[in-house]
N, C-alpha and C positions, 0 to 999 in steps of 0.2 A: 505492499499501500503505498510504504513513503517513496519507494524507489519512482512508481506510477505519481506519486503529485513533483515530486522532483523534477521529471520527464517535464511533466504540464508547463511546471515553473519554469524550467528554461526552454521551452519554445514559446510560452508567453512573453518570457523574458530577448528571445531574437526577434518577436515580431512586432514588439516596442523600439526594437533599434532597426528594422526595417521601415515602419510607418515613419522613423523620426526621420532615416537618410531620405525616406522618401519626399517628404513636406523641405526638406535644407534645398534638394535637388528641384523645386517648384519656385522655393523661394531663388533659388542661384539662376532660374533663365530669366535672359537680358530682356528686356524691352524690343519688339522689333527694329529693324534698321530702318530708317530714311533711305533713298535710294534716290542718287542723282544721279542722271544720264545725260551730259554735253553734247547737245546734238550739229553747234557751229559753234565756230571761235571763229572771228572776219576783223582781221583790222581795219581800223574805219577811217575815213577822209579827215575826221576832225584827231587832228594832232594829239598822240599820248593819247589814244580811246582804244579801245576793242568792243567788239560787240557779241556778245556771247548769249546764246539759246541754252535754253537747258529746260530737261520734263522733271518733277522730282514726286517721286510717290511714299505718302508717309501711310505706311500701315498701322490699322487699328492698336490704337493708344501709344502710338509714337509721337515722341516731341524732337524736331530739329535741336537742340540746343542755343543756349541766346549765343548770338555770331553776329559779327559785323559783316558788311561788303564795302569794297574798294570803288563801289558801283552805285548806278541810280539803277534801281529794280524796279521791273515791272511787271506784274505777275497777274495769272487769271486761273480761277479754278478750275476746272475740267471735269472733275466729278468729288461728291462727297463734299463734308463738309470739317474747315479747321477753324480753331483758334487763335486768330494771329495777337502775340503779344510785342505792344513796340514802346519799351522804355521811356516813359512820359505821355502817353494816351493809356484810354482805357483798352480791354480787351475789347477785339470785336470777335463774331463769330460770321464767318462767309461761306458761303455754299457754290455747289456748281454754279456758272454762270458770271459770277461776281467778281471784280478783277479788285487791286491795291499798286499801293507804291510806296516805297522805301525809299527815304532819301540816303546818302553816304554816309558811312559810318556809324547807323542807328542800332543799337545794340534791340534786336528782337528774335522771335519762335515760332513756329510754328506750330500746335500741337493738334494731333487728332484726336479726341476724343471718342469718337462714335465706332461702332461695331462694323464700319462699313471701309476699305482703303480710300486717301482722298489724293488726288492727283494734281498738280499746278504746272502751266507752261509759265515759265521767265523768263525774261531778255532783260542784260543785263549792258550798261553801258558801262564799261569798267577801266580803270586806269591801268594801261599795259604795262605787263611785268610785275602786279603784284598777285599774290591769290588772291582766287576769288571768295575766300570767306575766311575769316577768323574766331575761333573762338572767343567769346568773351567774359570776363568774373561774372 
């Protein structure tokens, strides 16, 4: 009888450890990554400027992370809904068909709080030779 109780206690302990490891693995999973696809990068007639066209996909539950661009940005929400945070302004919700503008150097981020992917098309009028995006503190 004692041996059976000991086996049951051992199995229970193993089950608890396996369950704890499973919860830890679920918590360790990262938020889905934002995908950026540069479609075109073209030197402009404007001195020191490049035009860049990009598609951005934000999976459900993702956020770009606060960042800046050395560019004027003109963007169009193709699909889904995003929350757009721009430093110094109230957060706005934008849905498919809506557009927005970002001034150079403005700290911002797009967040997809929905259960469907969000897709954006963006055009950057960027300073030549600088990285297109820089993380912000």
